[in-house]
PAKEKOL-139480 format. One line per 10 residues: number of its first residue (from 1); their letters; for each residue x, y, z of N, C-alpha, C. Coordinates in Angstrom, 3 decimals, always signed. Layout:
BEGIN
NUM) A) X Y Z X Y Z X Y Z  ...
% end
This chain:
BEGIN
1) MVQLKEFRIV) -149.921 -81.186 +161.621 -148.488 -81.612 +161.575 -148.678 -83.158 +162.273  -147.790 -84.030 +161.294 -147.970 -85.335 +161.821 -147.232 -85.796 +163.149  -147.824 -86.303 +163.992 -146.974 -86.556 +165.096 -146.631 -88.170 +165.226  -145.336 -88.308 +165.059 -144.808 -89.650 +165.128 -144.005 -90.005 +166.628  -144.618 -91.147 +167.351 -143.959 -91.246 +168.606 -143.689 -92.727 +169.079  -142.849 -93.054 +169.194 -142.623 -94.625 +169.691 -142.513 -94.946 +171.068  -143.524 -95.667 +171.592 -143.519 -96.035 +173.125 -142.643 -97.575 +173.222  -141.643 -97.482 +174.050 -141.056 -98.927 +174.300 -141.412 -99.262 +175.805  -141.882 -100.661 +175.647 -142.451 -101.268 +176.780 -142.150 -102.532 +177.083  -141.032 -102.324 +178.172 -140.244 -103.623 +178.723 -141.354 -104.545 +179.394
11) MPMSLEEYQV) -141.171 -105.866 +179.126 -141.975 -106.657 +179.789 -141.492 -107.964 +180.309  -141.859 -108.352 +181.615 -141.217 -109.409 +182.186 -141.746 -110.945 +181.851  -141.518 -111.324 +180.490 -141.998 -112.301 +179.949 -141.262 -112.703 +178.495  -141.336 -113.784 +178.008 -140.847 -114.187 +176.676 -141.616 -113.749 +175.608  -141.004 -113.577 +174.235 -141.970 -113.084 +172.877 -142.970 -114.243 +172.843  -142.951 -115.538 +173.169 -144.177 -116.466 +172.909 -145.223 -116.001 +173.977  -144.974 -115.905 +175.276 -145.884 -115.597 +176.312 -146.650 -114.204 +175.959  -145.809 -112.934 +175.645 -146.508 -112.050 +175.219 -147.381 -112.270 +174.440  -147.587 -113.098 +173.272 -148.601 -113.133 +172.398 -149.999 -113.583 +173.053  -149.682 -114.746 +173.868 -150.865 -115.246 +174.729 -151.236 -114.168 +175.642
21) SQMYMVMKMQ) -150.560 -113.420 +176.390 -150.847 -112.310 +177.127 -151.518 -111.308 +176.567  -151.452 -110.875 +175.413 -152.006 -109.796 +174.589 -153.383 -110.310 +174.391  -153.652 -111.180 +173.669 -154.940 -111.922 +173.149 -155.681 -112.086 +174.589  -155.479 -112.498 +175.531 -156.151 -112.785 +176.797 -156.416 -111.441 +177.307  -155.504 -110.274 +177.302 -155.677 -109.128 +177.907 -156.775 -108.427 +177.014  -156.794 -108.230 +175.779 -157.783 -107.815 +174.946 -159.142 -108.151 +175.073  -159.233 -109.685 +175.195 -160.667 -110.079 +175.431 -161.153 -109.607 +176.742  -160.366 -109.671 +177.685 -160.804 -109.240 +178.910 -161.043 -107.918 +179.259  -160.471 -106.846 +178.639 -160.621 -105.328 +178.821 -161.797 -105.169 +177.745  -162.118 -105.988 +176.761 -163.112 -105.736 +175.877 -164.563 -105.856 +176.469
31) QQSTNGAEGV) -164.451 -107.130 +177.542 -165.629 -107.335 +177.918 -166.048 -106.582 +179.277  -165.082 -106.155 +179.821 -165.153 -105.076 +181.100 -165.599 -103.705 +180.440  -165.196 -103.256 +179.439 -165.727 -102.142 +178.692 -166.933 -102.062 +178.045  -167.627 -102.989 +177.830 -168.804 -103.178 +176.975 -170.139 -103.458 +177.829  -171.240 -102.657 +177.243 -172.319 -102.748 +178.008 -173.547 -102.750 +176.879  -174.756 -102.457 +177.256 -175.572 -102.073 +176.193 -175.544 -100.651 +175.552  -174.819 -99.916 +175.977 -174.823 -98.460 +175.582 -173.166 -98.281 +174.817  -172.509 -98.673 +175.518 -171.095 -98.383 +174.854 -170.381 -99.662 +174.712  -169.046 -99.779 +174.174 -168.148 -100.816 +174.179 -167.522 -101.158 +172.646  -167.386 -102.604 +172.861 -166.751 -103.039 +171.312 -167.769 -103.996 +170.717
41) QVLENRPFQD) -167.638 -103.923 +169.342 -168.591 -104.721 +168.471 -167.499 -105.427 +167.369  -167.231 -106.571 +167.321 -166.278 -107.257 +166.436 -167.298 -107.265 +164.956  -166.803 -106.873 +163.897 -167.430 -107.070 +162.779 -166.650 -108.214 +161.741  -165.370 -108.527 +162.133 -164.840 -109.503 +161.378 -163.532 -109.838 +161.981  -163.223 -111.315 +161.881 -162.168 -111.834 +162.813 -161.898 -112.980 +161.921  -160.724 -112.919 +160.908 -160.370 -113.994 +160.192 -158.743 -114.231 +159.766  -158.409 -115.255 +159.478 -157.060 -115.143 +159.214 -156.810 -114.483 +157.765  -155.569 -114.188 +157.479 -155.137 -113.325 +156.081 -153.957 -113.553 +155.875  -153.449 -113.437 +154.632 -152.046 -113.589 +154.075 -152.036 -112.627 +153.031  -150.437 -111.824 +153.012 -150.191 -111.021 +152.134 -148.750 -111.094 +151.734
51) EVFGKGQYTS) -148.244 -110.435 +150.865 -147.079 -110.347 +150.618 -146.098 -109.493 +151.518  -146.799 -108.511 +152.497 -145.798 -107.669 +153.281 -145.775 -108.359 +154.735  -147.104 -108.758 +155.156 -147.218 -109.535 +156.576 -146.932 -110.880 +156.523  -147.206 -111.593 +155.525 -147.208 -113.173 +155.557 -148.431 -113.595 +156.136  -148.597 -114.326 +156.826 -149.947 -115.064 +157.490 -150.074 -114.508 +158.803  -151.390 -114.127 +158.997 -151.696 -113.859 +160.310 -153.369 -113.469 +160.432  -153.854 -112.599 +161.563 -155.144 -112.691 +161.874 -155.431 -111.018 +161.451  -156.563 -111.118 +160.770 -157.290 -109.585 +160.672 -158.504 -109.546 +161.467  -158.662 -108.179 +162.082 -159.822 -108.059 +162.771 -160.458 -106.628 +162.277  -161.767 -106.611 +162.228 -162.184 -105.299 +162.056 -163.521 -105.266 +163.268
61) KVYRLQSKAP) -163.281 -103.787 +163.896 -164.112 -103.723 +165.421 -164.682 -102.202 +165.290  -165.686 -102.139 +165.830 -166.252 -100.757 +166.132 -166.090 -100.452 +167.679  -165.622 -99.168 +168.165 -165.438 -98.788 +169.351 -166.600 -97.591 +169.863  -167.169 -97.789 +170.552 -168.102 -96.648 +171.103 -167.975 -96.302 +172.568  -167.040 -95.396 +172.903 -166.447 -95.166 +174.296 -166.532 -93.499 +174.193  -167.628 -93.136 +173.976 -167.770 -91.650 +174.083 -167.552 -90.869 +175.463  -167.894 -91.785 +176.390 -168.164 -91.165 +177.852 -166.582 -91.192 +178.449  -165.760 -91.664 +177.477 -164.174 -91.438 +177.950 -163.513 -90.296 +177.275  -164.263 -89.413 +176.398 -163.596 -88.626 +175.811 -163.548 -87.387 +176.402  -162.509 -86.450 +176.678 -162.223 -85.296 +177.433 -163.478 -84.427 +177.157
71) AWLTSIAPTD) -163.878 -83.384 +178.181 -164.906 -82.702 +177.968 -164.991 -81.533 +176.833  -163.616 -80.856 +176.729 -163.447 -80.043 +175.644 -163.752 -80.485 +174.034  -163.656 -82.030 +173.936 -163.801 -82.462 +172.606 -165.192 -82.788 +172.518  -165.915 -83.382 +173.655 -167.620 -83.555 +173.423 -168.107 -82.081 +173.362  -167.585 -81.034 +173.876 -168.257 -80.010 +173.760 -168.248 -79.196 +172.404  -167.626 -79.746 +171.312 -167.373 -79.291 +170.072 -167.729 -80.256 +169.034  -168.492 -81.399 +169.786 -168.528 -82.695 +168.715 -170.005 -83.527 +168.992  -170.720 -83.936 +168.224 -171.793 -84.594 +168.395 -171.536 -85.912 +169.019  -172.408 -86.622 +169.614 -172.409 -87.809 +170.361 -171.396 -88.664 +169.902  -171.765 -88.957 +168.619 -171.305 -90.321 +167.783 -169.831 -89.959 +167.010
81) ALVMQEEAWN) -169.471 -88.527 +167.651 -168.051 -88.125 +166.803 -166.707 -89.051 +167.019  -166.881 -89.443 +168.178 -165.649 -90.392 +168.503 -166.064 -92.005 +168.488  -167.107 -92.451 +167.708 -167.255 -94.133 +167.449 -165.967 -94.260 +166.555  -165.298 -95.237 +166.648 -164.065 -95.416 +166.071 -164.288 -96.755 +165.166  -163.830 -97.135 +164.127 -163.561 -98.416 +163.664 -162.071 -98.785 +163.421  -161.717 -99.916 +163.969 -160.497 -100.299 +164.102 -160.004 -101.557 +162.905  -159.077 -101.440 +162.239 -158.629 -102.584 +161.253 -157.375 -102.883 +161.879  -157.080 -104.387 +161.992 -155.750 -104.549 +162.659 -155.479 -105.802 +161.895  -153.984 -106.027 +161.391 -153.380 -107.106 +160.745 -152.305 -107.590 +161.707  -152.600 -108.460 +162.148 -151.591 -109.231 +163.230 -151.094 -110.385 +162.685
91) AYPRCKTAIL) -149.682 -110.182 +162.416 -148.916 -111.324 +161.849 -147.583 -111.568 +162.793  -148.241 -111.857 +163.942 -147.027 -111.879 +165.049 -145.837 -112.223 +164.631  -144.445 -111.767 +164.979 -144.459 -110.403 +166.169 -144.787 -109.174 +165.328  -145.200 -109.093 +164.226 -145.184 -107.555 +163.786 -146.945 -107.361 +163.759  -147.453 -105.995 +163.737 -148.708 -105.933 +163.748 -148.908 -104.355 +163.220  -149.992 -104.030 +162.633 -150.290 -103.031 +162.039 -151.755 -102.724 +162.269  -152.247 -101.512 +162.719 -153.825 -100.918 +163.277 -154.078 -99.686 +162.522  -155.135 -99.872 +162.162 -155.468 -98.546 +161.552 -156.799 -97.905 +162.092  -156.938 -96.689 +162.569 -158.209 -96.141 +163.395 -158.897 -95.288 +162.518  -160.101 -95.265 +162.233 -160.726 -94.116 +161.768 -161.859 -93.719 +162.709
101) FSLFVVNLIL) -162.146 -92.571 +162.666 -163.228 -91.982 +163.230 -164.475 -91.590 +162.468  -165.491 -91.564 +163.061 -166.791 -91.670 +162.287 -167.146 -90.210 +161.748  -166.573 -88.869 +162.454 -166.665 -87.658 +162.190 -165.235 -87.230 +161.683  -164.347 -87.200 +162.456 -163.173 -86.502 +162.236 -162.004 -87.088 +161.158  -161.473 -86.891 +160.144 -160.792 -87.224 +159.274 -159.304 -87.321 +159.933  -159.250 -88.395 +160.780 -157.807 -88.185 +161.454 -157.112 -89.777 +160.933  -155.816 -89.540 +160.682 -154.998 -90.608 +160.248 -154.365 -91.275 +161.559  -154.937 -92.501 +161.972 -154.013 -92.970 +163.309 -153.524 -94.325 +163.030  -152.386 -94.446 +162.985 -151.830 -95.595 +162.575 -150.855 -96.249 +163.588  -150.909 -97.492 +163.977 -150.238 -98.193 +165.087 -149.547 -99.413 +164.463
111) ALALALASAS) -148.190 -99.133 +164.979 -147.381 -100.365 +164.345 -146.688 -101.161 +165.672  -146.616 -102.486 +165.415 -145.864 -103.118 +166.797 -145.047 -104.130 +166.313  -143.771 -103.970 +166.989 -142.702 -104.918 +166.804 -142.093 -105.186 +168.060  -141.634 -106.466 +168.034 -141.054 -106.993 +169.277 -139.641 -107.381 +169.262  -138.633 -107.271 +170.260 -137.578 -107.438 +170.422 -137.237 -108.276 +171.721  -136.352 -108.963 +171.843 -135.579 -109.312 +173.299 -134.987 -108.297 +173.632  -135.291 -108.112 +175.185 -134.887 -106.939 +175.717 -134.862 -105.736 +174.968  -133.775 -105.050 +174.935 -133.577 -103.578 +174.089 -132.766 -103.915 +172.748  -132.721 -104.833 +172.353 -131.819 -105.464 +171.289 -131.694 -104.723 +170.024  -132.802 -103.959 +169.622 -132.613 -103.159 +168.695 -133.825 -101.647 +168.659
121) TLVHGLNEEQ) -133.150 -100.776 +168.309 -133.844 -99.434 +168.333 -134.473 -99.023 +166.918  -134.267 -99.735 +165.863 -134.863 -99.615 +164.448 -135.820 -100.674 +164.100  -136.614 -101.094 +164.964 -137.123 -102.170 +164.481 -138.215 -101.837 +163.629  -138.546 -100.860 +163.626 -139.701 -100.270 +162.262 -139.140 -99.823 +161.137  -137.937 -99.752 +160.871 -137.427 -99.497 +159.633 -137.558 -98.009 +159.141  -137.611 -97.212 +159.971 -137.919 -95.760 +159.750 -136.696 -95.136 +158.794  -137.083 -94.231 +157.909 -136.196 -93.567 +157.224 -135.464 -92.502 +157.942  -134.622 -91.719 +157.441 -133.875 -90.527 +158.174 -134.819 -89.510 +158.591  -135.880 -89.162 +157.815 -136.910 -88.109 +157.888 -137.838 -88.265 +158.980  -138.108 -89.689 +159.060 -139.220 -90.297 +160.085 -138.399 -90.249 +161.563
131) LAARQVETVD) -136.988 -90.700 +161.537 -136.499 -90.933 +162.729 -135.947 -89.585 +163.386  -135.920 -88.530 +162.447 -135.763 -87.294 +162.861 -136.859 -86.509 +163.632  -138.095 -87.036 +163.011 -139.638 -86.463 +163.634 -139.802 -87.399 +164.747  -139.550 -88.460 +165.015 -139.887 -89.549 +166.089 -139.515 -88.893 +167.334  -140.358 -89.251 +168.476 -140.085 -88.984 +169.727 -140.417 -90.438 +170.160  -139.587 -90.468 +171.353 -139.256 -91.829 +171.961 -139.688 -91.662 +173.568  -140.346 -92.724 +174.117 -140.783 -92.828 +175.103 -140.778 -94.124 +175.999  -139.935 -94.339 +176.823 -139.642 -95.719 +177.424 -140.831 -95.939 +178.542  -141.738 -96.699 +178.555 -142.687 -96.971 +179.399 -142.351 -98.052 +180.465  -142.586 -97.709 +182.001 -142.458 -98.760 +183.084 -143.749 -99.334 +183.586
141) IASAETDYWS) -144.127 -100.144 +183.190 -145.357 -100.876 +183.861 -145.528 -101.016 +185.534  -144.236 -100.734 +186.175 -144.444 -100.936 +187.381 -144.831 -99.578 +187.995  -144.841 -98.311 +187.267 -145.169 -97.005 +187.890 -146.828 -96.744 +187.616  -146.946 -95.921 +188.723 -148.510 -95.843 +188.614 -148.958 -94.477 +187.952  -149.688 -94.425 +187.059 -150.171 -93.102 +186.353 -151.373 -92.205 +187.052  -151.128 -91.131 +187.139 -152.382 -90.413 +187.725 -153.103 -89.153 +186.892  -152.799 -89.454 +185.658 -153.365 -88.213 +184.859 -154.738 -88.600 +184.436  -155.399 -87.517 +183.600 -156.855 -87.817 +183.191 -157.050 -89.058 +182.516  -156.160 -89.385 +181.459 -156.438 -90.456 +180.682 -156.389 -91.983 +181.292  -155.255 -92.043 +182.399 -155.205 -93.051 +183.159 -156.587 -93.525 +183.857
151) YAIGSSNFDF) -157.238 -92.356 +184.243 -158.507 -92.630 +185.001 -159.755 -92.886 +183.985  -159.688 -92.227 +183.052 -160.635 -92.416 +181.837 -160.625 -94.007 +181.288  -159.439 -94.287 +180.945 -159.317 -95.884 +180.477 -159.496 -96.889 +181.600  -159.155 -96.363 +182.859 -159.498 -97.414 +184.039 -158.282 -97.919 +184.440  -157.674 -97.189 +185.553 -156.454 -97.414 +186.120 -156.554 -98.814 +186.995  -155.668 -99.807 +186.643 -155.678 -101.124 +187.298 -155.150 -100.951 +188.800  -155.376 -101.853 +189.649 -155.169 -101.544 +190.950 -154.080 -102.685 +191.429  -152.854 -102.928 +190.415 -151.932 -103.609 +190.647 -150.714 -102.746 +191.450  -150.194 -103.398 +192.384 -148.845 -102.687 +193.091 -147.701 -103.765 +192.664  -146.959 -103.509 +191.586 -146.240 -104.549 +191.307 -144.949 -104.515 +192.250
161) SKFKSAKTSR) -144.818 -103.542 +193.238 -143.760 -103.582 +194.066 -144.030 -104.569 +195.182  -145.216 -105.170 +195.156 -145.593 -106.218 +196.155 -146.350 -107.556 +195.334  -146.337 -107.404 +194.173 -147.081 -108.491 +193.273 -145.780 -109.798 +193.006  -146.278 -110.948 +193.191 -145.474 -112.302 +192.954 -146.799 -113.027 +192.438  -146.254 -113.441 +191.244 -146.996 -114.437 +190.341 -146.997 -115.760 +190.965  -148.153 -116.460 +191.275 -148.041 -117.971 +192.058 -147.574 -118.805 +191.248  -147.950 -118.888 +189.706 -147.498 -119.754 +188.698 -146.098 -119.616 +188.125  -145.543 -118.426 +188.157 -144.104 -118.284 +187.406 -143.143 -117.574 +188.628  -143.716 -117.350 +189.736 -142.784 -116.509 +190.944 -142.196 -115.241 +190.316  -142.922 -114.754 +189.352 -142.102 -113.643 +188.749 -142.694 -112.270 +189.485
171) GPLFDGWQEN) -141.833 -111.181 +189.678 -142.011 -110.173 +190.553 -141.523 -110.478 +191.938  -141.481 -109.493 +193.027 -142.052 -107.932 +192.734 -141.162 -107.245 +191.655  -141.673 -106.143 +191.140 -141.049 -105.465 +190.282 -140.510 -104.021 +190.871  -139.032 -103.976 +191.420 -138.709 -102.799 +191.903 -138.153 -101.814 +191.006  -137.571 -100.674 +191.506 -136.788 -99.668 +190.464 -135.605 -100.687 +189.869  -135.426 -100.326 +188.622 -134.496 -100.991 +187.846 -134.644 -102.418 +187.641  -135.927 -102.798 +187.639 -136.304 -104.255 +187.452 -135.967 -104.837 +186.094  -135.852 -103.955 +185.074 -135.894 -104.044 +183.604 -134.431 -104.730 +183.482  -133.518 -104.553 +184.333 -132.092 -104.735 +183.991 -131.726 -106.025 +184.689  -132.457 -106.559 +185.563 -132.308 -107.942 +186.319 -133.377 -108.944 +186.056
181) CSPVMTAYKL) -134.159 -108.738 +185.142 -135.481 -109.670 +184.791 -135.015 -110.620 +183.804  -135.715 -111.786 +184.151 -135.611 -113.033 +182.968 -136.662 -113.983 +183.196  -137.514 -114.157 +182.193 -137.100 -113.615 +180.867 -137.398 -112.197 +180.853  -137.349 -111.452 +179.493 -137.487 -109.996 +179.319 -137.733 -109.839 +177.997  -138.483 -108.805 +177.535 -138.584 -108.559 +176.096 -139.179 -107.133 +176.118  -139.358 -106.391 +174.822 -139.308 -105.135 +174.655 -140.496 -105.163 +173.549  -141.787 -104.541 +173.804 -142.470 -104.189 +172.738 -142.420 -102.673 +172.301  -142.418 -102.523 +170.748 -142.198 -101.086 +170.344 -143.428 -100.936 +169.604  -144.170 -99.837 +170.198 -145.451 -99.395 +169.518 -145.153 -97.713 +168.890  -145.115 -97.901 +167.600 -145.168 -96.790 +166.912 -146.383 -96.076 +166.671
191) VTIDAPYWGF) -146.693 -95.073 +166.967 -147.927 -94.315 +166.712 -147.623 -93.232 +165.885  -148.554 -93.179 +164.674 -148.410 -92.155 +163.575 -149.881 -91.283 +163.607  -150.020 -90.172 +163.946 -151.312 -89.362 +163.734 -151.232 -87.872 +162.983  -152.228 -87.981 +162.190 -152.269 -86.632 +161.403 -153.670 -86.386 +161.515  -154.119 -85.115 +162.236 -155.604 -84.550 +162.196 -155.369 -83.274 +161.483  -155.699 -83.041 +160.414 -155.771 -81.832 +159.557 -156.715 -80.907 +159.667  -156.622 -80.435 +161.202 -157.369 -79.073 +161.365 -156.873 -78.183 +162.191  -157.034 -76.936 +161.325 -156.824 -75.837 +161.929 -157.457 -75.249 +163.065  -156.488 -74.959 +163.982 -157.147 -74.527 +165.318 -157.051 -75.530 +166.226  -157.471 -76.563 +165.932 -157.745 -77.711 +166.964 -157.031 -79.137 +166.825
201) GYRLEQALLA) -156.551 -79.080 +165.604 -155.816 -80.203 +165.253 -154.675 -80.794 +166.026  -153.905 -79.856 +166.340 -152.644 -80.218 +167.306 -153.150 -81.111 +168.509  -154.032 -80.048 +169.087 -154.636 -80.505 +170.426 -155.378 -81.705 +170.214  -156.058 -81.948 +169.058 -156.772 -83.269 +169.042 -155.657 -84.439 +168.880  -154.619 -84.267 +168.199 -153.568 -85.301 +168.067 -152.890 -85.616 +169.430  -152.697 -84.367 +170.198 -151.884 -84.730 +171.429 -152.914 -85.377 +172.448  -154.137 -85.008 +172.114 -155.236 -85.816 +173.093 -155.220 -87.345 +172.891  -155.224 -87.763 +171.394 -155.126 -89.167 +171.030 -153.838 -89.723 +171.563  -152.676 -88.996 +171.252 -151.416 -89.803 +171.930 -151.457 -90.043 +173.389  -151.981 -88.887 +173.985 -152.113 -89.088 +175.421 -153.074 -90.355 +175.889
211) GERALFIESH) -154.233 -90.735 +175.140 -155.121 -91.775 +175.068 -154.379 -92.847 +174.937  -153.629 -92.932 +173.717 -152.945 -94.333 +173.350 -152.032 -94.957 +174.283  -151.020 -93.698 +174.735 -150.339 -93.864 +176.133 -150.856 -94.518 +177.201  -152.082 -93.960 +177.767 -152.627 -94.386 +178.862 -152.946 -95.831 +178.499  -153.555 -96.258 +177.157 -154.233 -97.462 +177.111 -152.930 -98.567 +176.855  -151.573 -98.012 +176.331 -150.610 -99.224 +176.348 -150.077 -99.390 +177.905  -150.279 -98.545 +178.841 -149.715 -98.537 +180.097 -150.695 -99.606 +180.943  -151.952 -98.917 +180.833 -153.171 -99.950 +181.246 -153.043 -101.464 +180.763  -152.919 -101.670 +179.447 -153.176 -102.867 +178.696 -151.778 -103.663 +179.194  -150.668 -103.285 +179.184 -149.300 -103.911 +179.520 -149.183 -104.190 +180.983
221) RNCFGWIDEW) -149.840 -103.378 +181.775 -149.849 -103.544 +183.155 -151.115 -105.056 +183.635  -151.897 -105.069 +182.889 -153.218 -106.220 +182.790 -152.400 -107.281 +182.441  -151.710 -107.127 +181.137 -150.968 -108.484 +180.671 -149.972 -108.907 +181.959  -149.197 -108.386 +182.519 -148.450 -109.189 +183.827 -149.351 -109.220 +184.825  -150.207 -108.326 +185.110 -151.107 -108.785 +186.293 -151.977 -109.833 +186.300  -152.438 -110.212 +185.287 -153.275 -111.365 +184.719 -152.312 -112.443 +184.491  -151.161 -112.415 +184.781 -150.296 -113.833 +184.292 -150.865 -115.027 +184.829  -151.152 -115.181 +185.883 -151.634 -116.409 +186.435 -153.107 -117.196 +185.947  -153.613 -115.937 +185.339 -154.734 -116.574 +184.493 -154.583 -116.762 +183.070  -153.477 -116.329 +182.449 -153.568 -117.111 +181.055 -152.333 -117.736 +180.849
231) FGMTMQQIRE) -151.142 -117.965 +182.002 -150.106 -118.467 +181.766 -150.578 -120.085 +181.526  -149.577 -120.621 +180.638 -149.952 -122.241 +180.399 -151.027 -122.351 +179.213  -151.657 -121.339 +178.897 -152.820 -121.622 +177.676 -152.119 -121.834 +176.309  -152.688 -122.474 +175.642 -152.207 -122.543 +174.319 -152.808 -121.735 +173.251  -152.318 -121.492 +171.909 -153.089 -120.546 +171.222 -154.020 -121.173 +170.590  -154.377 -122.461 +170.853 -155.598 -122.930 +170.304 -156.807 -122.502 +171.213  -156.238 -122.524 +172.485 -157.151 -122.341 +173.760 -157.676 -120.680 +173.357  -156.585 -120.049 +173.318 -157.211 -118.480 +173.173 -157.968 -118.316 +171.882  -157.519 -119.156 +170.767 -158.540 -118.914 +169.877 -159.790 -119.045 +169.931  -160.016 -120.282 +170.712 -161.333 -120.935 +171.117 -162.268 -119.711 +171.920
241) LEEQGDCLLN) -161.476 -119.054 +172.856 -161.859 -118.269 +173.770 -162.336 -116.958 +172.934  -161.477 -116.675 +172.235 -161.565 -115.355 +171.316 -162.776 -115.339 +170.578  -163.152 -116.204 +169.945 -164.377 -116.536 +169.078 -165.377 -116.476 +169.955  -165.506 -117.089 +171.229 -166.608 -117.138 +172.204 -166.851 -115.505 +172.525  -165.731 -114.860 +173.031 -165.982 -113.792 +173.504 -166.344 -113.032 +172.323  -165.946 -112.824 +171.217 -166.660 -112.140 +170.449 -168.332 -112.131 +170.048  -168.956 -113.289 +170.185 -170.217 -113.454 +170.205 -170.678 -112.919 +171.344  -170.265 -112.796 +172.350 -170.881 -111.999 +173.629 -170.667 -110.778 +173.557  -169.528 -110.105 +172.906 -169.585 -108.705 +173.035 -170.459 -108.184 +172.013  -170.812 -108.599 +171.069 -171.882 -108.262 +169.819 -173.343 -108.357 +170.794
251) EKISKPILLT) -173.383 -109.362 +171.514 -174.682 -109.566 +172.233 -174.789 -108.327 +173.297  -174.037 -107.839 +174.131 -173.765 -107.040 +175.119 -173.933 -105.618 +174.371  -173.633 -105.341 +173.182 -173.511 -104.169 +172.684 -174.683 -103.694 +172.089  -175.975 -104.663 +171.988 -177.159 -104.588 +171.689 -177.280 -104.661 +170.091  -176.285 -105.158 +169.383 -176.500 -105.571 +167.826 -177.162 -106.720 +167.667  -178.043 -106.455 +166.325 -178.903 -107.641 +165.982 -177.917 -108.609 +165.554  -177.794 -110.006 +166.201 -177.383 -111.158 +165.411 -178.416 -112.488 +165.429  -178.031 -113.337 +164.592 -179.172 -114.454 +164.741 -179.337 -114.946 +165.979  -180.472 -115.247 +166.044 -180.847 -116.009 +167.662 -180.177 -117.282 +167.876  -180.057 -118.086 +166.667 -179.235 -119.333 +167.052 -177.774 -119.262 +167.026
261) DAVDCEQSFS) -177.118 -117.914 +166.542 -175.885 -117.555 +166.882 -175.678 -117.251 +168.298  -176.687 -116.429 +168.722 -176.214 -116.279 +170.142 -176.698 -117.507 +171.038  -177.544 -118.489 +170.871 -177.623 -119.582 +171.942 -176.376 -120.203 +171.707  -175.698 -120.539 +170.384 -174.581 -121.263 +170.561 -173.341 -120.684 +171.134  -173.218 -119.330 +170.970 -172.170 -118.472 +171.604 -172.194 -118.785 +173.109  -173.654 -118.421 +173.847 -173.770 -118.596 +175.091 -173.464 -120.071 +175.746  -173.938 -120.964 +174.900 -173.832 -122.316 +175.397 -172.262 -122.595 +175.414  -171.449 -122.159 +174.391 -170.337 -122.550 +173.949 -169.336 -121.731 +174.964  -169.638 -120.673 +175.215 -168.777 -120.059 +176.255 -169.268 -120.559 +177.740  -170.301 -120.797 +178.259 -170.805 -121.397 +179.429 -169.881 -122.702 +179.733
271) HNSERHVPQV) -169.894 -123.546 +178.488 -169.152 -124.832 +178.572 -167.871 -125.026 +179.100  -167.149 -123.768 +178.282 -165.617 -123.511 +178.829 -165.558 -122.636 +180.209  -166.695 -122.204 +180.786 -166.382 -121.224 +181.881 -165.368 -121.788 +183.179  -165.404 -123.144 +183.172 -164.587 -123.683 +183.972 -162.978 -123.671 +184.069  -162.737 -123.266 +182.887 -161.037 -123.420 +182.405 -160.746 -122.106 +181.482  -160.012 -121.356 +181.972 -159.118 -120.349 +181.182 -160.235 -119.322 +180.621  -161.152 -118.997 +181.205 -162.064 -117.881 +181.044 -161.802 -116.576 +181.562  -161.579 -115.553 +180.569 -161.523 -114.211 +181.295 -162.308 -113.819 +182.461  -161.970 -113.470 +183.517 -163.094 -113.054 +184.619 -163.514 -111.547 +184.216  -164.807 -111.652 +183.869 -165.528 -110.624 +183.276 -166.367 -109.600 +184.544
281) VHT) -165.936 -108.425 +184.569 -166.872 -107.410 +185.036 -167.710 -106.827 +184.361  -169.418 -107.175 +184.782 -170.179 -106.955 +183.941 -170.629 -105.245 +184.393  -171.187 -104.697 +183.391 -171.497 -103.064 +183.665 -172.951 -103.213 +183.206
% end
């Protein structure tokens, strides 16, 4: 059975700030989760243009995060079963992501649309059948999660009831903050999952939905929690850091790249380490 769920995540920032915060957050979280055995490898990162999305950025990545899988899944699958390949078409403010698993034939599609506050509930253009099947959950980034996936993905330590940004003076976030915040916007994350396996397909779909939910919460909490690190950065600065970060990721994951490329990456990243560089936790 195809699972269709829309997560609505209200954020205390503008649409323009959200783009910068997302890119910064992705770079920093990828660096934190990558070491010699597991992590993220960037295969391709380039501009694209087509009739549907227009102009945007295409990325292709491989995720090796087997240690985060639940025990029941690892007990029935080989070690490399949860190696994932992600393709993303980011044409801000719309984005589509497709995820393929190395062993399981699972269709997992993510679509992102943005809107000011809660201005629209039909941002994905779903038909009547899809709307009838769709589940909707509004996510509060100020609430702390304590389930399995929140710990597996890496629960952040931000207490937004006490948090205040030094650069923007935003925060703290108390109950009902969404109604009294300015600027404010909403990210609509539509997740479509189909795991056509008799016996455990539904359980696999539910596990992947729970994992995506936890990832959305963690990543968006980090977007706001790291606001003083990315606020004021330009898209050009973000793109430069992204290119440098991709090189370092591929080095850390122990994949062969040209020696001259490795030297160039390290020197370039080190040259910019004094300004706007994600604070990386090395593992």
